[in-house]
C-alpha positions in Angstrom: 0.0 0.1 0.1 1.3 3.3 -1.1 0.5 7.3 -0.9 0.1 8.1 -4.5 -1.3 11.4 -4.5 -2.9 14.4 -2.7 -5.3 17.2 -3.3 -6.7 20.4 -2.2 -9.7 22.4 -3.3 -9.6 25.9 -2.1 -12.8 26.7 -3.8 -15.6 24.7 -3.0 -17.0 22.8 -6.0 -13.9 24.0 -8.3 -11.3 22.0 -9.5 -8.2 20.5 -7.3 -5.5 23.1 -6.9 -2.4 23.5 -8.6 0.6 25.0 -7.1 2.4 27.6 -9.7 1.0 25.7 -12.4 1.9 22.3 -11.3 0.2 19.4 -9.5 0.6 19.4 -5.7 3.5 17.3 -4.6 2.8 17.7 -0.8 0.2 19.3 1.7 0.2 19.6 5.4 -2.5 17.8 7.3 -4.2 20.0 10.3 -7.2 19.4 12.2 -9.6 21.5 10.0 -8.4 20.0 6.8 -5.5 19.8 4.4 -3.6 23.0 3.6 -0.8 24.2 1.1 1.0 27.5 1.2 -1.4 28.7 4.1 -4.5 28.1 1.5 -7.0 25.6 3.1 -9.2 23.1 1.6 -12.8 24.4 0.9 -11.8 28.0 2.4 -13.5 29.6 -0.4 -17.1 29.4 -1.4 -19.8 31.0 -3.6 -23.3 31.9 -2.0 -26.4 33.6 -2.8 -30.0 34.3 -1.1 -32.4 31.0 -1.8 -36.1 31.4 -2.2 -36.5 32.3 1.5 -33.9 35.0 1.2 -31.5 33.0 3.4 -27.9 33.2 2.1 -26.9 29.9 1.1 -23.8 28.1 -0.3 -23.8 27.3 -3.8 -22.4 24.0 -5.1 -22.3 22.4 -8.6 -25.0 20.1 -7.7 -27.3 22.8 -9.0 -29.7 23.2 -6.4 -30.1 24.9 -3.1 -28.4 23.3 -0.1 -30.7 24.6 2.7 -33.9 23.4 3.9 -37.0 24.2 2.3 -38.5 24.0 -1.3 -35.5 23.2 -3.4 -34.7 25.7 -6.0 -32.9 24.3 -9.2 -30.4 26.3 -10.8 -29.0 24.4 -13.9 -26.0 26.4 -14.7 -24.6 26.1 -11.2 -22.7 22.7 -12.5 -20.4 25.3 -14.3 -18.5 25.7 -11.0 -16.9 22.6 -11.9 -14.7 24.5 -14.6 -13.4 27.0 -11.9 -9.4 26.4 -11.8 -7.5 27.4 -9.1 -3.7 28.1 -8.6 -1.8 28.6 -5.3 0.7 31.2 -6.4 2.5 31.9 -3.0 1.5 32.0 0.7 -2.3 32.7 1.1 -2.5 34.0 -2.4 -4.8 31.9 -4.9 -5.6 32.5 -8.6 -9.2 31.9 -10.0 -9.6 31.1 -13.8 -12.8 30.7 -15.6 -11.7 29.4 -19.1 -12.8 31.8 -21.7 -13.9 34.4 -19.1 -10.9 35.5 -17.1 -8.9 35.3 -13.9 -9.1 37.0 -10.5 -6.1 36.7 -7.9 -7.3 36.8 -4.4 -4.6 37.6 -1.7 -6.2 35.9 1.5 -3.5 37.4 3.7 -4.8 40.9 2.9 -8.2 39.8 3.9 -7.0 38.2 7.3 -5.6 41.6 8.0 -8.8 43.8 7.2 -10.7 41.3 9.0 -8.7 41.8 12.1 -7.8 45.4 11.8 -11.6 46.4 11.2 -12.8 43.9 13.4 -15.4 42.4 11.0 -17.9 40.0 12.0 -18.6 37.1 10.1 -21.9 36.4 8.2 -24.0 33.3 8.8 -24.3 31.1 5.6 -26.5 28.0 5.4 -25.3 24.7 4.2 -27.1 21.4 4.2 -29.7 22.6 6.8 -26.7 23.9 9.1 -25.0 27.1 9.4 -21.2 28.0 8.5 -19.5 31.7 8.9 -17.8 33.6 6.4 -16.4 37.2 5.1 -17.0 38.6 1.9 -13.8 38.8 -0.2 -14.8 41.4 -2.7 -16.6 42.5 -5.9 -13.8 41.2 -8.4 -14.3 37.8 -7.4 -17.7 37.9 -7.1 -18.2 39.2 -10.8 -16.2 36.5 -12.2 -18.2 33.6 -10.4 -21.5 35.3 -11.2 -20.5 35.3 -15.0 -19.8 31.6 -14.8 -23.0 30.8 -13.2 -25.3 33.2 -15.0 -26.7 34.5 -11.8 -25.5 37.1 -9.2 -23.5 35.4 -6.1 -21.0 36.4 -3.6 -17.6 35.1 -3.1 -16.7 34.4 0.8 -13.9 33.1 2.7 -14.8 30.6 5.8 -14.2 31.8 9.2 -11.9 29.1 10.6 -12.5 30.2 14.0 -15.9 29.4 14.2 -16.9 25.9 14.1 -19.9 24.6 11.7 -23.3 24.2 13.3 -25.1 21.2 12.1 -28.9 20.9 11.5 -29.3 18.7 14.5 -27.5 21.6 16.6 -23.9 19.9 16.9 -21.1 21.5 16.1 -18.2 20.4 13.7 -14.5 21.5 13.3 -14.6 21.7 9.3 -14.7 24.6 6.7 -16.8 24.3 3.6 -16.6 20.6 3.0 -19.8 18.8 2.9 -19.2 16.9 6.0 -15.5 15.7 7.2 -11.9 17.4 6.8 -10.6 14.6 4.7 -11.8 12.0 1.9 -9.5 9.1 1.1 -9.6 6.9 -2.0 -8.0 3.8 -3.4 -6.9 3.8 -6.8 -7.2 -0.3 -6.3 -10.8 0.1 -5.8 -11.3 2.6 -8.9 -9.5 0.2 -11.0 -12.0 -2.8 -9.9 -15.0 -0.3 -10.7 -13.5 0.4 -14.1 -13.2 -3.2 -14.9 -16.9 -3.8 -14.2 -17.9 -0.6 -15.8 -15.9 -1.7 -19.2 -17.7 -5.1 -19.1 -21.4 -3.5 -18.5 -20.8 -0.7 -21.3 -19.0 -2.7 -23.7 -16.7 -1.1 -26.3 -15.9 2.7 -26.4 -16.2 3.0 -22.4 -13.6 5.5 -21.1 -12.4 4.7 -17.6 -13.8 7.3 -14.9 -10.9 9.1 -13.6 -10.3 9.5 -9.8 -10.8 13.4 -10.1 -14.7 12.7 -10.4 -14.5 11.7 -6.7 -12.9 14.7 -5.4 -10.4 13.0 -3.0 -7.9 14.7 -0.8 -5.6 11.8 -0.3 -5.2 8.8 -2.7 -3.7 5.7 -1.9 -2.9 2.3 -4.0 -3.9 -0.9 -2.2 -6.0 -4.0 -2.5 -9.6 -2.9 -3.8 -11.9 -1.7 -1.0 -9.3 -2.2 1.6 -10.2 1.3 2.8 -13.6 0.1 3.9 -12.3 -1.9 6.5 -9.7 0.5 8.2 -10.7 2.3 11.3 -7.3 4.3 11.9 -4.4 5.0 9.1 -1.0 6.4 9.8 0.4 8.7 6.7 3.9 9.8 7.7 3.5 11.3 11.2 -0.2 12.0 11.0 -3.0 9.6 12.5 -6.5 9.6 10.7 -9.7 8.1 12.3 -12.2 6.9 9.7 -15.5 8.3 10.5 -17.6 6.8 8.0 -17.9 5.5 4.4 -18.3 8.4 1.8 -22.0 8.8 0.3 -21.7 10.1 -3.1 -24.0 12.6 -4.9 -24.6 13.8 -8.4 -21.4 15.7 -8.6 -19.6 12.7 -9.2 -21.5 12.9 -12.6 -20.2 16.5 -13.6 -18.0 17.0 -16.2 -15.1 19.3 -15.3 -14.2 20.4 -18.8 -18.0 21.2 -20.0 -19.4 21.9 -16.6 -22.4 20.0 -17.1 -23.9 16.7 -15.7 -23.4 13.9 -17.9 -26.5 11.3 -17.6 -24.4 8.9 -19.3 -21.5 8.9 -17.2 -23.1 7.0 -14.4 -20.2 7.1 -12.1 -22.5 6.2 -9.2 -24.4 3.2 -10.5 -22.3 0.3 -10.1 -21.2 0.7 -6.4 -24.0 1.2 -3.9 -23.7 0.2 -0.1 -25.3 0.4 3.4 -23.3 3.0 5.7 -23.0 1.6 9.1 -22.6 3.2 12.6 -19.8 2.3 15.2 -21.9 -0.6 16.4 -22.4 -2.1 13.0 -26.0 -1.1 12.4 -27.3 0.3 9.2 -27.6 4.2 9.6 -30.3 4.4 6.7 -32.5 1.6 5.1 -31.9 2.8 1.6 -28.7 1.5 -0.2 -26.6 4.9 -1.0 -23.5 5.3 -3.7 -20.4 4.7 -1.7 -16.7 5.3 -2.6 -13.9 6.3 0.0 -14.0 7.1 3.2 -14.3 10.1 5.4 -11.6 11.1 8.0 -10.6 13.5 10.3 -6.7 14.1 11.8 -6.6 12.3 15.2 -2.9 13.0 16.0 -0.7 15.3 14.5 2.9 15.1 15.6 4.0 18.1 17.7 3.2 21.5 16.0 -0.6 20.4 14.8 0.5 20.2 11.3 2.1 17.4 9.4 3.7 17.2 5.8 2.5 14.4 3.9 4.1 13.8 0.6 3.5 11.0 -2.1 6.3 8.5 -2.3 7.8 9.7 0.7 5.3 9.5 3.6 4.9 5.9 4.9 1.4 4.3 5.0 0.2 1.9 8.0 -3.2 0.9 8.9 -3.2 1.2 12.7 -6.7 -0.4 13.6 -9.0 -2.6 11.5 -12.8 -1.6 11.9 -14.8 -4.4 13.7 -17.8 -3.1 11.6 -16.5 -2.5 8.0 -19.1 -0.7 5.8 -21.2 -3.4 4.2 -21.2 -2.7 0.1 -23.6 -4.4 -2.1 -21.3 -5.4 -5.1 -21.7 -7.9 -8.0 -20.4 -11.1 -7.6 -17.7 -10.5 -10.1 -16.3 -7.7 -7.5 
């Protein structure tokens, strides 16, 4: 088993970050999630008022993420075309192909927030609440043009834990639920073999990018479903749950649209279990990868992890691995 790649998504719904035009060769693990050159995972996000006037996170799913009547915004899937490049410490370049680019100096915004003692605004996300600071008109204009409707761009307030719909709090930025997502190339290879048989000639393998992982390992297929704790370098991660996948995995990054024929989700449904091994739902849901949180970070609270250099060891096997409903060929 080896660590083969690491990924960071500075803008929620956007593409994985580059660093000065190159794929990331390392990142730092922190309790809030991964970071690179001071830029945090899902630190930036777009938002707009929903039908009830509530400021709500915008995602490439194409509908409001708050409670109440669902409002569909078909062009929101275009968010998947947004490219991000980390230029230097706390500086990110956002690029929309055929539209333009905007640089955001997050360090300047941090300082402005401190000096002016700005208060964060509440933003609805999946029935809960997170808090953020507006980063200005220029980035809002770029994202509004991409999405075809007026939106604002905000930076998460990392000092305030997110409040879930049930009132509990969680230390995570704008990720859907947990700070880290780990996937396994061996599992994807197995799925692509099955899809090739099902779809026949002309089938193109599904790339790992569709699943938006932070950490990608290579190991025995679906090994990740059995892990309770894993050590990567000097960082220990606790597996919180299997990752239920949504329609975002079927969004084409190049065209920014949902591809109905892609059917990335179809072949690998499963039942997500709680820590006692009991089903969390009675309905089978698409599962791929595992959600994690950093449990132990050696010394300073941040650990550098680097493909080909950071060693991996499974520290604990789950007594109740997530049940997976797969074809007999799997």
